[in-house]
N, C-alpha and C positions, 0 to 999 in steps of 0.2 A: 229523417227519423223513422219512417215506416221501413225503409231498407234495413236499418239497425235492428229494429225489433223482429222483422223476419229472419234476419241472420241469427239472432240469439235464440229464437224458437227452433230453427233448423239444427243448431249447434246442440241445444239441449236434447232434442229428440234423437240426434245421433249418439249422443253420450249415453243416454238411457238404453239405447239398443246395442250398445258396444258388446262385442262378443267376449264371453267369459272362457277362459282357458283353464283346463284341468289336466293333471297328469294322465298319461295313456291308459293306465290300469284302473282309472275311476269307472265305477259302475254307471253305464250310460243311462240307466233307469233313474238315476238320482240327480241328474243334471238338467238345466233348463234347455228347451229346444234351441237349436242353432249354437249350442256351445261347441267348443273345440277341445277334443282330446288329443293333447300334443305329446310327442315322444320327446319329452324334456330330458330324460336320461340316455337318449340315443340307444335304447334297448333294440331297435330294429335294425340299426346299422350293422350289427355284427353278423347278420345273414345275407347282406347285400352282396351279390356277386353271381358268377356263372359256376355251376356245378355239374358233375357227370357221375353216372353209375351204370353198371351193366346189370340186366335182370332177364333171365330166361331168353337169352339170345337177343335181347334188344338193348340199345344204348339210349339212356334217358338223359337228356340235357335240360337242366333248370336254369332259367335266367330271372334272378330275383332283384327286383328293384324297389326302392322307397318311394311311395307316393304321398307327399304331404297334403293334408286337409282335403281328404276325399269326403265328399258329401254321402251321408248314410241315411237312409230312410227305413226305418223298421217299425211298422205298424203306425203308431201315432208319435212315435220318436223321430226327431230330426236333428242330426248333429253332424259335426265335421270330425274326422279321425285321421291320423297319420297311420298308413298302412304299409304293408309289403304286398307286392303284386308278383305272381309268378307266371311266367310265360314258359313254354316248354316245346321241345322237339324230341320225337322218338323215332329212331331208325332201326330197321332190322339188321340181321347179322351180315347182309350184303350191302349195307349202307342206304338202302332205299328209305325214303322219309315215309313213315306210317301216319304221323300226325305231327303238325307244326302250328303253333299259336304265336310265333315271334312277331309276325306282321299283321295279325288280326287287329282290326279296328272295332274295339268293343264300344257298344252304345250303352248309356247309362242304365238302360232297362234290360240289357241283355245279361244272362247268367251263363249260358252255355260256354264251356272252355275257360271260365274265368276262375282264378284262384287268388283270394284275398285274405290277409290275416284278419283275425277277429279279436283274439285274446293273446296277451303275453303272460307268461309266468316266469318272471326273471330268476326267481329263486331255484327253479328246476331247469333253466335254459331252454325252455319250450315255448314255441309260438304256434298257435292254433290257426288254422286256415279253413275256409269253406270253399268247396269246389262245386261249381255250377254243373258239372257233368259234362259228358261229350255231347255229340249231336243228340237233339231231342231230349236233353237233360239226363240221359241214361248215365247211371254211376255217380250222381250228385252225392256229396257227403262231406267228410271231415278229413283233413290232412294235419298231421302234427310233425313239425320239424324241431329237432332238438340239436343244440350246438354241443358237439363233442369236444372239439378243440378249434384252433384258428383256421383249420383247413377242411374240416369234416363235419357233416351233419348227418343225423339219423332220420330216416323218413318212415312214417306210418300213414297209410291211407285206408280209410274205412268207408266203403261205399253205403249210403243209406237206402238207395233204391236202383235196381237194375231192370225195373219194369218198364216197358215202353208203352206210351200212351199212343196207340196207332192213330188216333184222331189228330195228333199233333205232329206225327212224324210220316213224311211222305215215303212211299214204298221205295226200296232200294238205298235208303240212307244207311251210311255205315254208322252203326251204333255200338261198335267194338270199344271197350275201355281199354285203352293203350297204357294208361298210367299204371304203374305197379301196385297191385293190391296185396300188399304185404307190410310186415313190421320189420323195423330194424335194418333196413337197406341203408348202406352207407354210401353217401354222395361225397365226393371229394372236390374241393375248390380248384378251379382252373386258373 
């Protein structure tokens, strides 16, 4: 009998803490903590793939993947969200690699080199991303991708800061921002 009561209490507690699922574009400030913003309409899938563009003598390759149920912690808000993650490789005109994040192992508290989607605007075909910046966080800012058609996207990158905090950045660290700081750069799906 005690086992049955303990089982019922456990089940009740689990049901009460069941995760609530909301559509991806729900305002995260209006949902309970530990809720899940799910890509119910597959809005993110349209950008998944590998893309290339040339810019000022450099070739930029983007590798866009969908990451379901990423844990997000913003201030006192904690929730899960389906996101897009961008890894990239940038080479110069000779083919030498200037920067490559394809095989980086990002930690949950690491922001440098990370690019994650934050907001989708389906009526405009735009997805907003936050970029953690290059080494020492230099160049952190916003990236906007707009789907133009089934094989092309338009890129806009707006850095919020190019200031180096010398206390956090060892001497000799490469703080060059290799991502194209421009608007309307067209990437083609490979």
